[in-house]
N, C-alpha and C positions, 0 to 999 in steps of 0.2 A: 504493499499499500504506499503510495507516494505521500509525502508531507507537503503541505502548501509553503510557498515562499512568504516569509514575513515581510509584507510590504512596508510597514512602519509599526513601531511599538507605541502607538498612540491612536486614539480613535479619530475619525473625521467627523466634525460637526457641521451639519448642513440643514438648511431650511428647504424641506422638499414640498412641492405642490402635489395634489392628488394625482395618482397614476400608478403604473406598474414599473418597477425598477429591476434591474438585474445586478446583484451583488457578485463581485469577483470572488470565487472560492479558491482559486489556485495561487493568487498573489502575484502573478506576472503581468497583469494588465497595466498599461501605461496610463489608464484612466481611472485610477484608484479613487474610490473603493467599487467602481462599476466595472462590469465586464467589457472587454474590447475584443473578445474572441481568442486571446492568447492561450487559452486552455486547450485549443485544437491539438488532438493527438495525445492527450493525457487522459487520466481517469476522472478529471474534474469537470463539473458543469456548473454554470452560474446558478445562483439561488434567486428565483423570482420572489419579490415581495410587494405588497400593495400598501399604498398610503391613502387613506380615505379622506383626509382633510389636511390642509397645509399645516405643517408642524416641523419643529426642530428634532432632529435625530442625531444620535452618535453612532456611526457605523464603524464596525470593527475593521481594522486594517492588519492585524497580526494573524488573522484567519484561524484563531484557536478558541474564540468565544463559544460558550456553551449556549448562547442566546443569539446565534447567527440570524440576520446580518448585524445585529445590534451589539455593541461593546458591553461586556460584563466585567471588565477590569482584568481579564486574563493576561493581558499584555504586561501587567506589573510583575508577573511571576516568570516570564520568559527570559 
């Protein structure tokens, strides 16, 4: 089983509009924390998630959160 690349040991704070987003699970995307297709040829797939109303979110960039795609503080233990 492959391990994801740690894109950054800090979450990305964003204000997102309603819609469907695709979180990068492999850590290789140049558009962190969102997928840009860099996972092609690996066992990783992007994680779709929906935002129902405009809100601020903290998205995981270490790729080890137990609450993906949202940060749970795991990056502090890596």
